[in-house]
C-alpha positions, 0 to 999 in steps of 0.5 A: 130689823136691819136689812140684809144689804145693810147688815152685810156692809155694816158688820165689817165696820161693827167688827172694827169698832169692836176690835178697837174697843177691846184694844182699849179695854185691854189696855186701860182696863183693871183685871178680875179680882179673885172672886171674879176670876172664880166667877169668870171659870163658872161662866165658862171663860177658859182664860180669866187672866186675859179679861179686863173690865173697864168702868165707865160713866156710860157705854160708848157707841160707834163714832160711825153714825149708822152703825150707832143707829143700827146698834141702837135699832137692834138694841145691841148697844143703847144710851140705856146699856149698862154693860157690854163685853167685847172679846176679853174686855168688859165695859161697865157703867160705875153705877152697875159696877156691883151688880155681880149678875150682869158682870156674870152676863158679860163673862158668859159673853166672853166665853162665848167669844172664846168659843167661837175662836176669835172676836171677828167670828164672835161678833159675826156670829152675835150679829147674825144671831141678833139680826132678826130680833126685835127684843133684847131678850131674844137671840140664843147667845143672850139667852144663854148669858142671861140663863147662865148668870142667872143659875150662877147667883142662884147656885151661890145663894142656895150655897150660903143658905145651906151653910147658914142653916148647917150653923143653926141660922135661918136665912 
């Protein structure tokens, strides 16, 4: 858990880091493919054309050692992280690029950021939501992202199974 005093001191640094990462992703990332745009809409993203995805070998940590340590302790970004959404930018590890549910999870975070009104408000909201959480699966924003990503994947699977059955195939 991060103490309130440390939280208040580190939150502006977290926003500055997030803003620089989003700027980099938006400049160097790739736009969503057509099927990913459809998924972004399913995930609640209002402006899928703004989303960019950057495929990397590992998720970058903040250069500020104290901020990086806090991110690890809160399990927001760790060495095991597979992807992270920052504003309209998504960074995803190359070994997870084909993981639709993981990308959907990140797209839900993009939608959450849009709903919050700005990257700065979302960073504050997300960090506040996660501040007391010791387990990555906790926090209302993470719960929403995980639940919605699973629902979208399940809907698609059910539609496919229904279509196959209609054509006389048993999935």
